[in-house]
Structures are given as structure tokens and as C-alpha cells.
C-alpha positions in Angstrom: -128.2 -128.1 28.1 -128.2 -124.4 29.0 -131.0 -123.9 26.5 -133.0 -126.7 28.2 -132.5 -125.0 31.5 -130.9 -128.0 33.1 -127.4 -126.5 33.5 -127.6 -122.7 33.6 -124.1 -121.3 33.4 -123.1 -118.5 35.8 -119.9 -116.6 35.0 -118.6 -114.3 37.7 -116.2 -114.3 35.8 -115.1 -117.9 36.4 -117.2 -120.7 35.2 -119.5 -121.4 38.1 -121.7 -124.4 38.6 -124.9 -123.0 40.0 -126.2 -125.3 42.8 -129.5 -126.7 41.5 -131.0 -130.1 41.5 -131.3 -130.0 37.7 -127.6 -130.7 37.1 -124.4 -128.8 36.5 -123.0 -126.7 33.7 -121.4 -128.6 30.8 -117.7 -129.2 31.4 -117.0 -128.5 27.7 -117.7 -124.8 28.2 -114.8 -124.4 30.7 -111.6 -122.6 29.7 -108.5 -124.7 29.5 -106.5 -125.4 32.7 -103.6 -123.0 33.3 -100.4 -124.3 34.8 -99.5 -123.4 38.3 -97.0 -120.7 39.0 -98.2 -118.2 36.4 -98.4 -114.4 36.9 -97.0 -113.7 40.3 -97.9 -110.8 42.5 -94.5 -109.1 42.3 -93.3 -107.0 39.5 -89.9 -108.6 38.7 -86.6 -107.1 39.6 -87.9 -104.3 41.8 -89.9 -106.8 44.0 -92.6 -104.1 44.4 -96.0 -105.5 45.0 -98.5 -104.7 42.2 -102.1 -105.5 41.7 -103.2 -108.7 40.0 -105.9 -108.5 37.3 -108.8 -110.9 37.9 -110.6 -112.5 35.0 -113.4 -110.0 35.3 -110.9 -107.2 34.7 -110.9 -105.8 38.2 -107.7 -105.4 40.1 -106.8 -107.3 43.3 -104.2 -105.8 45.6 -102.3 -108.6 47.3 -102.1 -108.5 51.1 -99.4 -109.5 53.5 -99.6 -113.1 54.8 -97.0 -115.4 56.4 -94.0 -113.4 55.3 -95.2 -112.9 51.7 -98.4 -112.1 50.0 -101.7 -113.9 50.2 -101.4 -114.9 46.5 -97.9 -116.3 47.0 -98.9 -118.2 50.1 -102.0 -119.8 48.5 -99.9 -121.0 45.5 -97.3 -122.5 47.8 -100.0 -124.2 49.8 -101.5 -125.6 46.6 -98.1 -127.0 45.6 -97.8 -128.6 49.0 -101.4 -130.0 48.9 -102.5 -128.2 52.0 -106.2 -127.3 51.7 -107.2 -123.9 53.0 -110.3 -122.7 54.8 -110.9 -119.0 54.4 -113.3 -117.5 57.0 -114.6 -114.0 57.7 -117.7 -111.8 57.1 -119.3 -111.8 53.7 -117.8 -109.1 51.4 -114.2 -109.1 52.8 -112.6 -110.4 49.6 -112.2 -114.2 50.1 -113.5 -115.1 46.7 -111.5 -112.3 45.0 -108.3 -113.5 46.7 -108.8 -117.0 45.4 -109.7 -115.9 41.9 -106.6 -113.7 41.7 -104.4 -116.6 42.9 -105.7 -119.2 40.5 -106.7 -118.3 37.0 -107.7 -121.9 36.3 -110.2 -121.9 39.2 -113.5 -123.7 39.2 -116.1 -122.6 41.7 -119.1 -124.2 43.4 -121.5 -121.7 45.0 -122.9 -123.6 48.0 -126.4 -123.4 49.5 -128.5 -125.4 51.8 -130.0 -127.1 48.8 -126.7 -128.4 47.4 -126.7 -132.2 46.6 -124.0 -134.7 45.8 -124.8 -134.5 42.1 -123.9 -130.9 42.1 -120.3 -131.9 42.8 -119.9 -135.1 40.8 -122.4 -134.7 38.0 -125.8 -136.0 36.9 -127.9 -137.3 34.0 -129.5 -134.6 31.9 -132.1 -135.0 29.2 -131.2 -134.7 25.6 -133.4 -133.1 22.8 -134.0 -136.6 21.3 -135.4 -137.9 24.6 -132.3 -139.7 25.8 -130.1 -138.9 28.7 -126.4 -138.0 29.0 -124.2 -138.0 32.1 -122.5 -134.6 32.6 -119.5 -134.5 34.9 -119.6 -132.0 37.8 -117.0 -129.5 38.8 -115.3 -131.8 41.4 -114.7 -134.4 38.7 -113.4 -131.8 36.2 -111.1 -130.3 38.8 -109.7 -133.7 39.7 -109.1 -134.9 36.2 -107.7 -131.6 34.9 -105.6 -130.8 38.0 -107.4 -127.6 38.8 -108.3 -125.8 42.0 -111.8 -126.0 43.3 -113.3 -123.2 45.5 -116.3 -124.4 47.5 -117.8 -121.0 48.3 -120.1 -120.8 51.3 -119.1 -124.4 52.1 -120.6 -124.4 55.5 -124.1 -123.8 54.1 -123.9 -127.2 52.4 -125.3 -130.1 54.4 -122.5 -132.1 56.0 -123.5 -135.4 54.4 -123.2 -133.8 51.0 -119.8 -132.3 51.7 -118.5 -135.7 52.6 -118.2 -136.4 48.9 -115.1 -134.2 49.0 -113.2 -136.1 51.7 -111.8 -139.0 49.8 -110.7 -136.6 47.1 -108.8 -134.5 49.6 -107.1 -137.1 51.7 -104.4 -139.6 50.8 -106.8 -141.6 48.6 -107.4 -138.7 46.1 -110.0 -140.8 44.5 -113.7 -141.0 44.3 -116.2 -143.3 42.6 -119.3 -142.1 40.6 -121.8 -144.5 42.1 -124.6 -143.2 39.9 -122.5 -143.7 36.7 -121.2 -147.2 36.4 -119.2 -146.8 39.7 -116.6 -145.0 37.5 -113.4 -144.2 39.4 -112.0 -140.7 39.3 -108.5 -140.0 40.4 -107.0 -136.6 41.1 -103.9 -135.5 39.1 -101.3 -133.1 40.2 -102.6 -129.6 40.6 -106.0 -130.5 42.0 -106.6 -128.5 45.1 -109.6 -127.5 47.4 -110.3 -124.2 49.0 -113.4 -123.5 51.1 -115.1 -120.3 52.1 -116.9 -119.9 55.4 -118.9 -116.9 56.7 -119.2 -117.3 60.5 -122.4 -115.9 61.9 -124.4 -116.3 58.7 -127.7 -118.1 59.3 -127.3 -121.8 58.5 -123.5 -121.8 58.2 -122.2 -124.7 60.3 -118.5 -125.5 60.5 -118.4 -129.1 61.6 -115.4 -130.7 63.2 -115.3 -133.2 60.2 -115.0 -130.3 57.7 -112.6 -128.2 59.8 -110.2 -131.1 60.3 -109.9 -131.6 56.5 -108.4 -128.1 56.1 -104.9 -127.9 57.5 -104.7 -124.1 57.2 -107.4 -121.7 58.4 -107.0 -118.1 57.3 -109.1 -115.2 58.6 -110.0 -112.7 55.9 -111.0 -109.2 57.2 -111.6 -106.0 55.2 -108.5 -104.1 54.1 -109.3 -100.6 55.3 -106.1 -99.2 53.7 -107.2 -100.6 50.4 -110.6 -99.0 50.8 -108.9 -95.6 51.3 -106.6 -96.2 48.3 -109.7 -96.9 46.2 -111.0 -93.5 47.2 -113.8 -94.5 49.5 -114.7 -91.5 51.6 -112.6 -91.7 54.7 -115.7 -90.9 56.9 -117.4 -94.0 55.5 -114.3 -96.1 56.2 -114.1 -94.7 59.8 -117.8 -95.5 60.4 -117.3 -99.1 59.0 -114.3 -99.6 61.3 -116.3 -98.6 64.4 -119.2 -100.8 63.3 -116.8 -103.8 62.9 -115.6 -103.2 66.4 -119.2 -103.5 67.5 -119.5 -106.6 65.4 -116.6 -108.2 67.2 -118.1 -107.2 70.5 -121.4 -108.8 69.6 -123.5 -105.6 69.9 -124.4 -105.7 66.2 -124.7 -108.6 63.7 -123.8 -106.7 60.6 -121.2 -104.2 59.6 -120.1 -102.8 56.2 -117.1 -104.6 54.6 -115.1 -103.9 51.5 -117.9 -104.9 49.1 -120.3 -102.4 50.7 -117.7 -99.7 50.8 -116.9 -100.1 47.1 -120.6 -100.0 46.3 -120.7 -96.8 48.4 -117.9 -95.2 46.3 -119.6 -96.1 43.1 -122.9 -94.7 44.2 -121.2 -91.5 45.5 -119.6 -91.1 42.0 -122.8 -91.9 40.1 -125.4 -89.9 42.2 -124.2 -88.0 45.3 -122.5 -88.4 48.7 -125.8 -88.0 50.5 -127.4 -90.7 48.5 -124.5 -93.1 49.1 -124.7 -92.5 52.9 -128.5 -93.1 52.9 -128.1 -96.2 50.8 -125.4 -97.6 53.2 -127.8 -97.0 56.1 -130.6 -98.8 54.2 -128.4 -101.9 53.5 -128.2 -102.7 57.2 -130.6 -105.3 58.6 -133.6 -103.8 60.4 -132.3 -104.9 63.8 -128.9 -103.2 63.2 -130.0 -100.1 61.3 -130.2 -97.8 64.3 -126.6 -98.5 65.2 -125.5 -98.1 61.6 -127.3 -94.8 61.3 -125.8 -93.6 64.5 -122.2 -94.4 63.3 -122.8 -92.7 59.9 -124.3 -89.6 61.6 -121.4 -89.4 64.0 -118.7 -89.4 61.2 -120.6 -87.4 58.6 -121.9 -84.9 61.1 -125.4 -84.9 59.6 -128.8 -86.5 60.1 -128.9 -89.8 58.3 -132.0 -91.8 57.1 -132.3 -94.9 54.9 -132.7 -94.2 51.2 -136.4 -94.1 50.4 -138.9 -92.5 47.9 -140.3 -89.1 48.5 -143.5 -87.4 47.3 -144.3 -87.0 43.6 -141.9 -84.8 41.8 
């Protein structure tokens, strides 16, 4: 199917079912389910919190939440079957938190073009001219008892998201109306987490969706972590100021952890001046003046967006 272009796999690093109308990635390519309760965020006898290695090899540093760590809390909520909605600006670490919490995670990357078939599966053509029904990530997660992250859930049309509701409530069962009305029942371990980016164009958190998630957790950038990862403290300070403006409504964009880590990598690869100019250039046009002002204030120099100069 990937060769035919009907189910292009996206690994980031988890198997992701790219939202297209052509179908979903074949379930047979997914790694085996991993039992709950594996690899905690604490180091054993000392109880000292240590980073958790994500499948892509990057480290995730657990954060405090509800008297424990975010990873511990998410795992306890999974055991209690309490769906979680994570909300906050893009780039604050929502996806990384879930990936670190659940090694057996499946992910749907939502868009405005998502259709029901992207959740439950669809018929895909075979080389011999026939068709085969390929189960979607929702069906795989339900039958294998795995967590399902619906990333950017609020970009998905509400009528499409409604396919999740019978799987999440007391019924824990859906029917594949396009495939012989086949019933699908969730086994122990199945769990749904959703990501929401408030303020992003097209993201609508309906009452029907919000009510399905009993726990809502705001995820903001961990500034201490940014400093620990050796992001220039002046860049962190500028980002903090811009996030205050974001809360106040005077800007619509501010750098988050993702942008700051990119800043640090560019600083190391090219130069500090280049990293500063690039961060200025990443701001939307209508917020760029405010971003440049914050960067200039903290770095004490003139700042312009990264651009080409004359011929060398």
C-alpha cells in the first residue's frame, strides 16, 4: 500500500496515520503493544526524577503535575479510563509528553480534511485490481488495548470526531458501517488523549468534544528546561516577555520550547546572530515588530529577520 501511495507511513517516531482521503497506513507495520506501567519517570530507590527517552532517542524531562510527574499522572489516568485533553500553544511539548508516557502510542495527526475513514479504515486497491479493507488507528488501538493520541483534534470537523464518542463512553464499542457493519470492542488499555491549540486558525473546541474529556491539562513551555538545555538566557527572557504579551492579547504568536530548541541548534551550527535573526523571521508578519523589539531589548543590538545579502 505505501508503494501505491494509498497509505503513506509517517514515523515521528511513532507510527502515524497521515490524514488523507486515500486511506490509512497498514496496521501490520505497527510495533507490538507494550504493557502499561513500563519504564517510570523515577530512578528507583533514590526517587530522583530522571529524563525519559522517547522512541526517537530524544530525552523528555518529566514535569510536576498533581503531586507527581506528568508521566505518572497520565499513566494513572489511563488506568482509571479518564480521557485527557491537553491544550496550549503549539510547540510547548504536548506530543512529547504523551510519547514519553506511552511507548505503545498510536497517533492521528488531525486536519480540517480528516474524514471518518481516517479513524476506522477504508478500502484500498490491490495490485491485482481488487480491494482490501485496512483497519484504521482507532480500530487498532481498541483491539490491541493501546493509547490513541488525536493531535490537533480541534481542527477535525465535529461530525468526524463523533466517531470517537461511542468508543470513549460506557459502550466502548463502534461498528464499521462501511465494512459489513463489523463490531469493534475496546479491550483494557485502550485510551484516548487529544491535543488542542487554542487560538490556531480553524481550531474549535466544541462543548460535545470538551465534555468527553474529564481532565483538561494546560501545557505551557518549561522555561527552566530551556535553560537546562543551554538555550541562551537572553532568548529565554525575550520569549517569556512575548508570552506575557500573548496572554494579554497584544500579540498572537510567541516562541515556545520548540522554537527555543531550534534557536539553540542554529546557534551551535552557525552563529548567535544568525539564530537571533532567524527567530525574528519565524514570527508572523503582524507580530514581527513586537518580536524584533523584544529580541533587541534583551540582546542589546539591532535585530532584523534573516535574509539574503548581496552576491558574495
